[in-house]
PDB file with one MODEL, atoms N, CA, C and O in Angstrom:
MODEL        1
ATOM      1  N   MET A   1       0.827  -1.180   0.000  1.00  0.00           N
ATOM      2  CA  MET A   1       0.000   0.000   0.000  1.00  0.00           C
ATOM      3  C   MET A   1       0.879   1.253   0.000  1.00  0.00           C
ATOM      4  O   MET A   1       0.558   2.247  -0.652  1.00  0.00           O
ATOM      5  N   ASN A   2       1.975   1.194   0.729  1.00  0.00           N
ATOM      6  CA  ASN A   2       2.876   2.329   0.811  1.00  0.00           C
ATOM      7  C   ASN A   2       3.496   2.639  -0.547  1.00  0.00           C
ATOM      8  O   ASN A   2       3.681   3.806  -0.894  1.00  0.00           O
ATOM      9  N   ARG A   3       3.820   1.589  -1.326  1.00  0.00           N
ATOM     10  CA  ARG A   3       4.409   1.812  -2.653  1.00  0.00           C
ATOM     11  C   ARG A   3       3.420   2.516  -3.570  1.00  0.00           C
ATOM     12  O   ARG A   3       3.807   3.369  -4.370  1.00  0.00           O
ATOM     13  N   PHE A   4       2.148   2.162  -3.456  1.00  0.00           N
ATOM     14  CA  PHE A   4       1.128   2.794  -4.291  1.00  0.00           C
ATOM     15  C   PHE A   4       1.046   4.283  -3.983  1.00  0.00           C
ATOM     16  O   PHE A   4       1.014   5.105  -4.898  1.00  0.00           O
ATOM     17  N   PHE A   5       1.011   4.634  -2.709  1.00  0.00           N
ATOM     18  CA  PHE A   5       0.921   6.044  -2.353  1.00  0.00           C
ATOM     19  C   PHE A   5       2.184   6.799  -2.761  1.00  0.00           C
ATOM     20  O   PHE A   5       2.114   7.970  -3.133  1.00  0.00           O
ATOM     21  N   SER A   6       3.329   6.139  -2.695  1.00  0.00           N
ATOM     22  CA  SER A   6       4.562   6.766  -3.160  1.00  0.00           C
ATOM     23  C   SER A   6       4.485   7.020  -4.660  1.00  0.00           C
ATOM     24  O   SER A   6       4.867   8.086  -5.142  1.00  0.00           O
ATOM     25  N   PHE A   7       3.979   6.013  -5.401  1.00  0.00           N
ATOM     26  CA  PHE A   7       3.815   6.186  -6.842  1.00  0.00           C
ATOM     27  C   PHE A   7       2.857   7.327  -7.134  1.00  0.00           C
ATOM     28  O   PHE A   7       3.141   8.181  -7.974  1.00  0.00           O
ATOM     29  N   LEU A   8       1.729   7.345  -6.448  1.00  0.00           N
ATOM     30  CA  LEU A   8       0.726   8.370  -6.671  1.00  0.00           C
ATOM     31  C   LEU A   8       1.288   9.757  -6.378  1.00  0.00           C
ATOM     32  O   LEU A   8       1.076  10.690  -7.153  1.00  0.00           O
ATOM     33  N   ALA A   9       1.992   9.894  -5.280  1.00  0.00           N
ATOM     34  CA  ALA A   9       2.593  11.181  -4.927  1.00  0.00           C
ATOM     35  C   ALA A   9       3.622  11.591  -5.975  1.00  0.00           C
ATOM     36  O   ALA A   9       3.688  12.760  -6.355  1.00  0.00           O
ATOM     37  N   GLY A  10       4.418  10.644  -6.442  1.00  0.00           N
ATOM     38  CA  GLY A  10       5.410  10.938  -7.475  1.00  0.00           C
ATOM     39  C   GLY A  10       4.765  11.349  -8.782  1.00  0.00           C
ATOM     40  O   GLY A  10       5.243  12.263  -9.454  1.00  0.00           O
ATOM     41  N   ALA A  11       3.678  10.678  -9.149  1.00  0.00           N
ATOM     42  CA  ALA A  11       2.981  11.013 -10.392  1.00  0.00           C
ATOM     43  C   ALA A  11       2.388  12.415 -10.325  1.00  0.00           C
ATOM     44  O   ALA A  11       2.496  13.188 -11.277  1.00  0.00           O
ATOM     45  N   VAL A  12       1.768  12.736  -9.205  1.00  0.00           N
ATOM     46  CA  VAL A  12       1.174  14.068  -9.044  1.00  0.00           C
ATOM     47  C   VAL A  12       2.263  15.129  -9.031  1.00  0.00           C
ATOM     48  O   VAL A  12       2.143  16.156  -9.700  1.00  0.00           O
ATOM     49  N   LEU A  13       3.312  14.886  -8.280  1.00  0.00           N
ATOM     50  CA  LEU A  13       4.410  15.845  -8.212  1.00  0.00           C
ATOM     51  C   LEU A  13       5.060  16.025  -9.576  1.00  0.00           C
ATOM     52  O   LEU A  13       5.365  17.148  -9.978  1.00  0.00           O
ATOM     53  N   GLY A  14       5.272  14.935 -10.282  1.00  0.00           N
ATOM     54  CA  GLY A  14       5.854  15.015 -11.628  1.00  0.00           C
ATOM     55  C   GLY A  14       4.965  15.806 -12.574  1.00  0.00           C
ATOM     56  O   GLY A  14       5.453  16.588 -13.389  1.00  0.00           O
ATOM     57  N   GLY A  15       3.665  15.599 -12.463  1.00  0.00           N
ATOM     58  CA  GLY A  15       2.732  16.355 -13.293  1.00  0.00           C
ATOM     59  C   GLY A  15       2.785  17.845 -13.000  1.00  0.00           C
ATOM     60  O   GLY A  15       2.757  18.669 -13.913  1.00  0.00           O
ATOM     61  N   LEU A  16       2.861  18.180 -11.730  1.00  0.00           N
ATOM     62  CA  LEU A  16       2.926  19.596 -11.355  1.00  0.00           C
ATOM     63  C   LEU A  16       4.230  20.246 -11.817  1.00  0.00           C
ATOM     64  O   LEU A  16       4.229  21.376 -12.306  1.00  0.00           O
ATOM     65  N   VAL A  17       5.326  19.535 -11.661  1.00  0.00           N
ATOM     66  CA  VAL A  17       6.623  20.070 -12.106  1.00  0.00           C
ATOM     67  C   VAL A  17       6.616  20.244 -13.626  1.00  0.00           C
ATOM     68  O   VAL A  17       7.062  21.266 -14.147  1.00  0.00           O
ATOM     69  N   GLY A  18       6.106  19.233 -14.322  1.00  0.00           N
ATOM     70  CA  GLY A  18       6.038  19.323 -15.777  1.00  0.00           C
ATOM     71  C   GLY A  18       5.168  20.477 -16.240  1.00  0.00           C
ATOM     72  O   GLY A  18       5.521  21.189 -17.181  1.00  0.00           O
ATOM     73  N   ALA A  19       4.043  20.663 -15.590  1.00  0.00           N
ATOM     74  CA  ALA A  19       3.147  21.767 -15.947  1.00  0.00           C
ATOM     75  C   ALA A  19       3.811  23.116 -15.690  1.00  0.00           C
ATOM     76  O   ALA A  19       3.669  24.051 -16.479  1.00  0.00           O
ATOM     77  N   THR A  20       4.527  23.203 -14.591  1.00  0.00           N
ATOM     78  CA  THR A  20       5.220  24.452 -14.272  1.00  0.00           C
ATOM     79  C   THR A  20       6.264  24.791 -15.322  1.00  0.00           C
ATOM     80  O   THR A  20       6.335  25.931 -15.782  1.00  0.00           O
ATOM     81  N   PHE A  21       7.073  23.814 -15.705  1.00  0.00           N
ATOM     82  CA  PHE A  21       8.078  24.051 -16.741  1.00  0.00           C
ATOM     83  C   PHE A  21       7.430  24.365 -18.079  1.00  0.00           C
ATOM     84  O   PHE A  21       7.946  25.185 -18.839  1.00  0.00           O
ATOM     85  N   ALA A  22       6.321  23.732 -18.374  1.00  0.00           N
ATOM     86  CA  ALA A  22       5.623  24.020 -19.627  1.00  0.00           C
ATOM     87  C   ALA A  22       5.157  25.466 -19.660  1.00  0.00           C
ATOM     88  O   ALA A  22       5.258  26.132 -20.690  1.00  0.00           O
ATOM     89  N   ILE A  23       4.656  25.942 -18.555  1.00  0.00           N
ATOM     90  CA  ILE A  23       4.196  27.336 -18.496  1.00  0.00           C
ATOM     91  C   ILE A  23       5.371  28.297 -18.645  1.00  0.00           C
ATOM     92  O   ILE A  23       5.284  29.290 -19.367  1.00  0.00           O
ATOM     93  N   LEU A  24       6.459  27.998 -17.962  1.00  0.00           N
ATOM     94  CA  LEU A  24       7.601  28.917 -17.965  1.00  0.00           C
ATOM     95  C   LEU A  24       8.343  28.963 -19.300  1.00  0.00           C
ATOM     96  O   LEU A  24       8.847  30.018 -19.684  1.00  0.00           O
ATOM     97  N   PHE A  25       8.417  27.849 -20.004  1.00  0.00           N
ATOM     98  CA  PHE A  25       9.252  27.779 -21.195  1.00  0.00           C
ATOM     99  C   PHE A  25       8.483  27.563 -22.499  1.00  0.00           C
ATOM    100  O   PHE A  25       9.087  27.279 -23.533  1.00  0.00           O
ATOM    101  N   ALA A  26       7.184  27.693 -22.457  1.00  0.00           N
ATOM    102  CA  ALA A  26       6.373  27.412 -23.646  1.00  0.00           C
ATOM    103  C   ALA A  26       6.435  28.569 -24.645  1.00  0.00           C
ATOM    104  O   ALA A  26       6.272  29.731 -24.271  1.00  0.00           O
ATOM    105  N   PRO A  27       6.673  28.242 -25.914  1.00  0.00           N
ATOM    106  CA  PRO A  27       6.636  29.284 -26.948  1.00  0.00           C
ATOM    107  C   PRO A  27       5.218  29.482 -27.493  1.00  0.00           C
ATOM    108  O   PRO A  27       5.017  30.283 -28.406  1.00  0.00           O
ATOM    109  N   SER A  28       4.247  28.770 -26.948  1.00  0.00           N
ATOM    110  CA  SER A  28       2.882  28.817 -27.445  1.00  0.00           C
ATOM    111  C   SER A  28       2.123  30.019 -26.894  1.00  0.00           C
ATOM    112  O   SER A  28       2.549  30.669 -25.940  1.00  0.00           O
ATOM    113  N   SER A  29       0.989  30.290 -27.526  1.00  0.00           N
ATOM    114  CA  SER A  29       0.115  31.341 -27.023  1.00  0.00           C
ATOM    115  C   SER A  29      -0.561  30.854 -25.742  1.00  0.00           C
ATOM    116  O   SER A  29      -0.502  29.667 -25.420  1.00  0.00           O
ATOM    117  N   GLY A  30      -1.186  31.743 -25.032  1.00  0.00           N
ATOM    118  CA  GLY A  30      -1.856  31.388 -23.784  1.00  0.00           C
ATOM    119  C   GLY A  30      -2.940  30.342 -23.979  1.00  0.00           C
ATOM    120  O   GLY A  30      -3.038  29.395 -23.200  1.00  0.00           O
ATOM    121  N   GLU A  31      -3.751  30.508 -25.012  1.00  0.00           N
ATOM    122  CA  GLU A  31      -4.839  29.565 -25.265  1.00  0.00           C
ATOM    123  C   GLU A  31      -4.294  28.187 -25.626  1.00  0.00           C
ATOM    124  O   GLU A  31      -4.788  27.175 -25.128  1.00  0.00           O
ATOM    125  N   ALA A  32      -3.289  28.142 -26.479  1.00  0.00           N
ATOM    126  CA  ALA A  32      -2.694  26.858 -26.870  1.00  0.00           C
ATOM    127  C   ALA A  32      -2.051  26.187 -25.662  1.00  0.00           C
ATOM    128  O   ALA A  32      -2.146  24.971 -25.496  1.00  0.00           O
ATOM    129  N   LEU A  33      -1.403  26.977 -24.828  1.00  0.00           N
ATOM    130  CA  LEU A  33      -0.755  26.436 -23.636  1.00  0.00           C
ATOM    131  C   LEU A  33      -1.794  25.855 -22.676  1.00  0.00           C
ATOM    132  O   LEU A  33      -1.590  24.775 -22.122  1.00  0.00           O
ATOM    133  N   ARG A  34      -2.885  26.555 -22.480  1.00  0.00           N
ATOM    134  CA  ARG A  34      -3.944  26.041 -21.604  1.00  0.00           C
ATOM    135  C   ARG A  34      -4.507  24.730 -22.136  1.00  0.00           C
ATOM    136  O   ARG A  34      -4.782  23.810 -21.366  1.00  0.00           O
ATOM    137  N   ASN A  35      -4.676  24.646 -23.440  1.00  0.00           N
ATOM    138  CA  ASN A  35      -5.161  23.400 -24.035  1.00  0.00           C
ATOM    139  C   ASN A  35      -4.175  22.256 -23.820  1.00  0.00           C
ATOM    140  O   ASN A  35      -4.578  21.138 -23.500  1.00  0.00           O
ATOM    141  N   GLN A  36      -2.888  22.534 -23.995  1.00  0.00           N
ATOM    142  CA  GLN A  36      -1.865  21.507 -23.768  1.00  0.00           C
ATOM    143  C   GLN A  36      -1.863  21.059 -22.310  1.00  0.00           C
ATOM    144  O   GLN A  36      -1.785  19.864 -22.025  1.00  0.00           O
ATOM    145  N   LEU A  37      -1.949  22.012 -21.392  1.00  0.00           N
ATOM    146  CA  LEU A  37      -1.955  21.666 -19.970  1.00  0.00           C
ATOM    147  C   LEU A  37      -3.194  20.855 -19.614  1.00  0.00           C
ATOM    148  O   LEU A  37      -3.119  19.918 -18.819  1.00  0.00           O
ATOM    149  N   ARG A  38      -4.322  21.209 -20.196  1.00  0.00           N
ATOM    150  CA  ARG A  38      -5.555  20.468 -19.944  1.00  0.00           C
ATOM    151  C   ARG A  38      -5.402  19.023 -20.430  1.00  0.00           C
ATOM    152  O   ARG A  38      -5.791  18.087 -19.732  1.00  0.00           O
ATOM    153  N   GLU A  39      -4.836  18.848 -21.626  1.00  0.00           N
ATOM    154  CA  GLU A  39      -4.625  17.506 -22.170  1.00  0.00           C
ATOM    155  C   GLU A  39      -3.665  16.701 -21.295  1.00  0.00           C
ATOM    156  O   GLU A  39      -3.893  15.519 -21.038  1.00  0.00           O
ATOM    157  N   ARG A  40      -2.603  17.341 -20.846  1.00  0.00           N
ATOM    158  CA  ARG A  40      -1.646  16.639 -19.984  1.00  0.00           C
ATOM    159  C   ARG A  40      -2.280  16.255 -18.653  1.00  0.00           C
ATOM    160  O   ARG A  40      -2.029  15.169 -18.131  1.00  0.00           O
ATOM    161  N   ALA A  41      -3.094  17.141 -18.110  1.00  0.00           N
ATOM    162  CA  ALA A  41      -3.765  16.846 -16.846  1.00  0.00           C
ATOM    163  C   ALA A  41      -4.714  15.662 -17.015  1.00  0.00           C
ATOM    164  O   ALA A  41      -4.791  14.798 -16.142  1.00  0.00           O
ATOM    165  N   LEU A  42      -5.436  15.621 -18.135  1.00  0.00           N
ATOM    166  CA  LEU A  42      -6.341  14.500 -18.384  1.00  0.00           C
ATOM    167  C   LEU A  42      -5.568  13.201 -18.550  1.00  0.00           C
ATOM    168  O   LEU A  42      -5.992  12.153 -18.062  1.00  0.00           O
ATOM    169  N   THR A  43      -4.435  13.270 -19.238  1.00  0.00           N
ATOM    170  CA  THR A  43      -3.600  12.078 -19.406  1.00  0.00           C
ATOM    171  C   THR A  43      -3.089  11.593 -18.062  1.00  0.00           C
ATOM    172  O   THR A  43      -3.115  10.395 -17.778  1.00  0.00           O
ATOM    173  N   LEU A  44      -2.629  12.510 -17.244  1.00  0.00           N
ATOM    174  CA  LEU A  44      -2.141  12.146 -15.911  1.00  0.00           C
ATOM    175  C   LEU A  44      -3.265  11.536 -15.079  1.00  0.00           C
ATOM    176  O   LEU A  44      -3.056  10.552 -14.370  1.00  0.00           O
ATOM    177  N   GLN A  45      -4.445  12.116 -15.167  1.00  0.00           N
ATOM    178  CA  GLN A  45      -5.592  11.595 -14.427  1.00  0.00           C
ATOM    179  C   GLN A  45      -5.906  10.166 -14.873  1.00  0.00           C
ATOM    180  O   GLN A  45      -6.178   9.307 -14.035  1.00  0.00           O
ATOM    181  N   GLU A  46      -5.871   9.905 -16.166  1.00  0.00           N
ATOM    182  CA  GLU A  46      -6.139   8.564 -16.680  1.00  0.00           C
ATOM    183  C   GLU A  46      -5.085   7.570 -16.205  1.00  0.00           C
ATOM    184  O   GLU A  46      -5.412   6.437 -15.851  1.00  0.00           O
ATOM    185  N   GLU A  47      -3.819   7.992 -16.198  1.00  0.00           N
ATOM    186  CA  GLU A  47      -2.746   7.116 -15.745  1.00  0.00           C
ATOM    187  C   GLU A  47      -2.894   6.777 -14.269  1.00  0.00           C
ATOM    188  O   GLU A  47      -2.680   5.633 -13.867  1.00  0.00           O
ATOM    189  N   VAL A  48      -3.258   7.759 -13.467  1.00  0.00           N
ATOM    190  CA  VAL A  48      -3.446   7.524 -12.034  1.00  0.00           C
ATOM    191  C   VAL A  48      -4.631   6.584 -11.803  1.00  0.00           C
ATOM    192  O   VAL A  48      -4.559   5.684 -10.966  1.00  0.00           O
ATOM    193  N   LYS A  49      -5.718   6.793 -12.546  1.00  0.00           N
ATOM    194  CA  LYS A  49      -6.871   5.907 -12.412  1.00  0.00           C
ATOM    195  C   LYS A  49      -6.507   4.478 -12.806  1.00  0.00           C
ATOM    196  O   LYS A  49      -6.920   3.527 -12.142  1.00  0.00           O
ATOM    197  N   ARG A  50      -5.739   4.324 -13.878  1.00  0.00           N
ATOM    198  CA  ARG A  50      -5.337   3.003 -14.332  1.00  0.00           C
ATOM    199  C   ARG A  50      -4.459   2.326 -13.285  1.00  0.00           C
ATOM    200  O   ARG A  50      -4.648   1.150 -12.973  1.00  0.00           O
ATOM    201  N   ALA A  51      -3.499   3.072 -12.744  1.00  0.00           N
ATOM    202  CA  ALA A  51      -2.614   2.515 -11.723  1.00  0.00           C
ATOM    203  C   ALA A  51      -3.401   2.128 -10.469  1.00  0.00           C
ATOM    204  O   ALA A  51      -3.137   1.094  -9.855  1.00  0.00           O
ATOM    205  N   ALA A  52      -4.359   2.959 -10.098  1.00  0.00           N
ATOM    206  CA  ALA A  52      -5.181   2.654  -8.919  1.00  0.00           C
ATOM    207  C   ALA A  52      -6.027   1.400  -9.158  1.00  0.00           C
ATOM    208  O   ALA A  52      -6.180   0.569  -8.263  1.00  0.00           O
ATOM    209  N   ALA A  53      -6.573   1.270 -10.367  1.00  0.00           N
ATOM    210  CA  ALA A  53      -7.385   0.088 -10.677  1.00  0.00           C
ATOM    211  C   ALA A  53      -6.530  -1.175 -10.658  1.00  0.00           C
ATOM    212  O   ALA A  53      -6.966  -2.214 -10.162  1.00  0.00           O
ATOM    213  N   GLU A  54      -5.320  -1.091 -11.194  1.00  0.00           N
ATOM    214  CA  GLU A  54      -4.417  -2.246 -11.175  1.00  0.00           C
ATOM    215  C   GLU A  54      -4.063  -2.630  -9.744  1.00  0.00           C
ATOM    216  O   GLU A  54      -4.052  -3.809  -9.390  1.00  0.00           O
ATOM    217  N   ARG A  55      -3.780  -1.643  -8.943  1.00  0.00           N
ATOM    218  CA  ARG A  55      -3.419  -1.905  -7.546  1.00  0.00           C
ATOM    219  C   ARG A  55      -4.605  -2.509  -6.790  1.00  0.00           C
ATOM    220  O   ARG A  55      -4.438  -3.430  -5.990  1.00  0.00           O
ATOM    221  N   ARG A  56      -5.782  -1.989  -7.048  1.00  0.00           N
ATOM    222  CA  ARG A  56      -6.977  -2.511  -6.395  1.00  0.00           C
ATOM    223  C   ARG A  56      -7.190  -3.981  -6.763  1.00  0.00           C
ATOM    224  O   ARG A  56      -7.486  -4.810  -5.902  1.00  0.00           O
ATOM    225  N   ALA A  57      -7.035  -4.293  -8.053  1.00  0.00           N
ATOM    226  CA  ALA A  57      -7.203  -5.678  -8.501  1.00  0.00           C
ATOM    227  C   ALA A  57      -6.181  -6.588  -7.820  1.00  0.00           C
ATOM    228  O   ALA A  57      -6.501  -7.705  -7.415  1.00  0.00           O
ATOM    229  N   GLU A  58      -4.965  -6.102  -7.702  1.00  0.00           N
ATOM    230  CA  GLU A  58      -3.912  -6.882  -7.033  1.00  0.00           C
ATOM    231  C   GLU A  58      -4.270  -7.124  -5.570  1.00  0.00           C
ATOM    232  O   GLU A  58      -4.123  -8.240  -5.071  1.00  0.00           O
ATOM    233  N   LEU A  59      -4.738  -6.086  -4.882  1.00  0.00           N
ATOM    234  CA  LEU A  59      -5.101  -6.230  -3.476  1.00  0.00           C
ATOM    235  C   LEU A  59      -6.312  -7.147  -3.296  1.00  0.00           C
ATOM    236  O   LEU A  59      -6.375  -7.912  -2.334  1.00  0.00           O
ATOM    237  N   GLU A  60      -7.268  -7.073  -4.215  1.00  0.00           N
ATOM    238  CA  GLU A  60      -8.428  -7.961  -4.142  1.00  0.00           C
ATOM    239  C   GLU A  60      -8.010  -9.418  -4.328  1.00  0.00           C
ATOM    240  O   GLU A  60      -8.541 -10.305  -3.658  1.00  0.00           O
ATOM    241  N   GLN A  61      -7.063  -9.672  -5.233  1.00  0.00           N
ATOM    242  CA  GLN A  61      -6.556 -11.028  -5.429  1.00  0.00           C
ATOM    243  C   GLN A  61      -5.860 -11.532  -4.171  1.00  0.00           C
ATOM    244  O   GLN A  61      -6.037 -12.685  -3.780  1.00  0.00           O
ATOM    245  N   ARG A  62      -5.081 -10.683  -3.546  1.00  0.00           N
ATOM    246  CA  ARG A  62      -4.401 -11.070  -2.309  1.00  0.00           C
ATOM    247  C   ARG A  62      -5.406 -11.371  -1.205  1.00  0.00           C
ATOM    248  O   ARG A  62      -5.243 -12.329  -0.449  1.00  0.00           O
ATOM    249  N   LEU A  63      -6.443 -10.549  -1.119  1.00  0.00           N
ATOM    250  CA  LEU A  63      -7.475 -10.759  -0.109  1.00  0.00           C
ATOM    251  C   LEU A  63      -8.172 -12.096  -0.332  1.00  0.00           C
ATOM    252  O   LEU A  63      -8.401 -12.843   0.619  1.00  0.00           O
ATOM    253  N   GLU A  64      -8.506 -12.395  -1.564  1.00  0.00           N
ATOM    254  CA  GLU A  64      -9.150 -13.673  -1.872  1.00  0.00           C
ATOM    255  C   GLU A  64      -8.219 -14.837  -1.553  1.00  0.00           C
ATOM    256  O   GLU A  64      -8.668 -15.870  -1.056  1.00  0.00           O
ATOM    257  N   ALA A  65      -6.930 -14.678  -1.833  1.00  0.00           N
ATOM    258  CA  ALA A  65      -5.975 -15.734  -1.530  1.00  0.00           C
ATOM    259  C   ALA A  65      -5.877 -15.961  -0.024  1.00  0.00           C
ATOM    260  O   ALA A  65      -5.718 -17.096   0.425  1.00  0.00           O
ATOM    261  N   LEU A  66      -5.969 -14.901   0.741  1.00  0.00           N
ATOM    262  CA  LEU A  66      -5.925 -15.031   2.195  1.00  0.00           C
ATOM    263  C   LEU A  66      -7.201 -15.662   2.742  1.00  0.00           C
ATOM    264  O   LEU A  66      -7.160 -16.396   3.730  1.00  0.00           O
ATOM    265  N   LYS A  67      -8.320 -15.381   2.109  1.00  0.00           N
ATOM    266  CA  LYS A  67      -9.601 -15.927   2.559  1.00  0.00           C
ATOM    267  C   LYS A  67      -9.733 -17.416   2.211  1.00  0.00           C
ATOM    268  O   LYS A  67     -10.316 -18.175   2.985  1.00  0.00           O
ATOM    269  N   SER A  68      -9.212 -17.834   1.081  1.00  0.00           N
ATOM    270  CA  SER A  68      -9.418 -19.188   0.575  1.00  0.00           C
ATOM    271  C   SER A  68      -9.014 -20.290   1.541  1.00  0.00           C
ATOM    272  O   SER A  68      -9.835 -21.175   1.786  1.00  0.00           O
ATOM    273  N   PRO A  69      -7.824 -20.305   2.102  1.00  0.00           N
ATOM    274  CA  PRO A  69      -7.449 -21.407   3.004  1.00  0.00           C
ATOM    275  C   PRO A  69      -8.348 -21.492   4.234  1.00  0.00           C
ATOM    276  O   PRO A  69      -8.578 -22.586   4.749  1.00  0.00           O
ATOM    277  N   HIS A  70      -8.853 -20.371   4.710  1.00  0.00           N
ATOM    278  CA  HIS A  70      -9.677 -20.384   5.909  1.00  0.00           C
ATOM    279  C   HIS A  70     -11.075 -20.938   5.645  1.00  0.00           C
ATOM    280  O   HIS A  70     -11.700 -21.498   6.545  1.00  0.00           O
ATOM    281  N   GLN A  71     -11.560 -20.786   4.436  1.00  0.00           N
ATOM    282  CA  GLN A  71     -12.889 -21.276   4.113  1.00  0.00           C
ATOM    283  C   GLN A  71     -12.915 -22.781   3.932  1.00  0.00           C
ATOM    284  O   GLN A  71     -13.894 -23.432   4.298  1.00  0.00           O
ATOM    285  N   SER A  72     -11.847 -23.345   3.369  1.00  0.00           N
ATOM    286  CA  SER A  72     -11.846 -24.785   3.106  1.00  0.00           C
ATOM    287  C   SER A  72     -11.523 -25.595   4.355  1.00  0.00           C
ATOM    288  O   SER A  72     -11.812 -26.791   4.389  1.00  0.00           O
ATOM    289  N   GLY A  73     -10.947 -24.999   5.358  1.00  0.00           N
ATOM    290  CA  GLY A  73     -10.536 -25.753   6.534  1.00  0.00           C
ATOM    291  C   GLY A  73     -11.404 -25.512   7.659  1.00  0.00           C
ATOM    292  O   GLY A  73     -11.193 -26.075   8.733  1.00  0.00           O
TER     293      GLY A  73
ENDMDL
END
C-alpha cells in the first residue's frame, strides 16, 4: 500500500513540475498552452486511475488468496 501512495505522490508531483516548466518555457500562445496543460492533466488523471485500478485488482486477489485457506478448513 505504501508503494502505491509513493507512486501516486510521485505522479502528481511530476505532473505539477512538468506543468510548471511548460508554463515557464512554452513558446505557445496562452490559449494553446492552456489546451496543452488540460490535455496533460487529463492524461495524468487517466494514468493515475489506471494505476489505482491495477493496484486494487492486485489487493483484491491477495485478499481472496488469504480468505481461501480459511474457508476450506
